[in-house]
N, C-alpha and C positions, 0 to 999 in steps of 0.2 A: 460543815458540810454543805457545798457547794450542788446543786443538778441544772444540769445542763439541758437545753433544749433538744428535743430529739433534731431537729434541723442542723443545730450545730453540730452534733454526732454524726449525720451523715455528711455532714461538708467535709469533715476530717476524713471518714472513709474512703469519700469519692476524691480527696488527696492524696490520700494513700495508695490507692490503686492505680493513680496517675502515675506515682514516683515509682512503682513496681513494675509497669507495664517496660516492655524492652522498647528502646529508642527506633529499631526498625517497624514496629508493631504503630506505632505512632505514626512514623514518618509514610507508611502505606494508607493508613488514614486521612492526612490532609494534602496526598500527592497531585491530585488531580487539583485542589485548591491552590497550591505553588504553582503550580507548573503550566496549569491551565487546560482547558477541556480536548484541545487539538493536540497538544504535546502529549498529556496522559495516554492520547488514544494510541500511540506510537510509541510510549516508552512502558518499562515496565521494572521498577525499582528490583535487583537481587539480593544485592547483600549491604552490611556493613562492615567492612574489613580494615581494622586499624585506622578508625575514623574516616575511612576511605569509604563512599556512597558507591556501589556498583551498581549502574543501570541499561538493562538491554533497551533496543533499540530496534526499530523495523526494517531500518535501511542503513545505509553507512553514508549517506547524506544526514538523514536526522544526527546520526553520531558526532558528527561534522558539525554541524551546526550548534548542535546540544553543547559540544565542548567548546565552543565560543562564546557560550550564555552559563558555563560553568560558576564563573565568580558570581554572577549574579545571581544564580538558584542557590548557591551556598550561602550569601548574606540572607535569601528571603529565611532557607530551610531553618539555618542555625537559630533566626531571630523569633520564627516561629515555636520551634520544637528544643531549643536550648542544647541541642545536641553535641557542639563541638567539633563538627566533620571540617576537615583539612583539605580534599577535595571531595570529585567526582569524576567516577571514568565512563565511558558510554562504549557500549559493543554491541555490538550484531549477534556477537556469539551468545550472548546472554538472551538474546527474544525468545521468550515461547510463550507463545499466547494460547489460548485454550482452544483447541481443533473445534472449529464451526462446523456445522452439517457442511460436506461437502457440495459443490455448485452442481446443478445438474448439466455435462457437459451437452451441447449442441450437437445432437448427431447429423452427420447426411449420409445420404445412403451414395454407394460409388455409382450410380450412373449420374446423381447431381453434380459432381464433383466437375469443374470445367476441363480437366485434362482425361477426361475418362474416353475411353478411344471405342468400347463398345463391343460387341461381340468380334471384332476381326483380329483379333488378338492370337486366333489361334489360327493364322494364314501361312501358308506355304511362304516358305524364304525364298520367293520368285520377287527379281527387283522390282520389275514392273508393277506387281500385284501389289508390294511394300512402297513403291510411290503412289499408288492410289489409294491407299489404305491411309499412308500419311496425310495425303491432301484431303482427304473423308473425313478425317480424325482431324485437321486442323481447322475446315470448313464446321464441324460441328462443334469445335472448342469455340470457335468465332463466334456463330448463332447462340450459344450459350451464354456466353459472355455479353453478347450483344442485348439478348434477351433480360440478363438480371441488369444491366445499365439503363436499360427503358424506361423514362418516367424520374430517371434522378436528376436532379437541377443540375445547370451546367456552372461552371468555371467562369468566372468571368474573364480571366485573361487569357486561359488557353481552351475554352468552349469545349473539355473533357465533361463528361458526365461523373459528378461529385456527391460521394455521400453527404447528406446534410449537417451532419455533425461536423465533419471538415469544414463547411461554409461557416457554421456557427463561429467555432473557434477562431478560425482565421482568415475569412472571406474570403479565400482561393484553395484551389485542390491542395493536398499536401506535396505536390511535385512543385506549385508554384512557391505555397511557401518557403520549399528547403531554398529555391533559387533567390527568393527575397530575402532570406538571412545570409547567404552568399555573398549580396552586393551590396 
């Protein structure tokens, strides 16, 4: 009668547990390692049906790009897991990320909005007073927009006030960037 060490017995038990583990569960454990952290953030394996892996994607662009990469991913997954997958299907319909805490919406009072007309909305329908009110509303709007854009850096091409993010991204305002992309 031969006795086996505890380590030998534990290795056998561990191997049996891996054999009994469902292929999909093994795939979920190593998904981020196989596809990388960036792709894993935009994908979520959904199921394996008839040796076809179904994966939810955060956008149609991700689905399309990963479809082009599916043969490479199949090779990696089959090599790592020995599952025998024959195809991968990507779809935005399968995207189910846990809901995160809702972002607080930035609220703006009615008076802060640039198109706010003011208390002049309950005016008589006299044509001359409507013209005055429209002109006054436009002047208020123009002053509000000018006050908001005061202090913004200027676009180097058109000298218009430009948000700093646009200048960092394109080096010009969004209008000039759009014009440059069409020429």
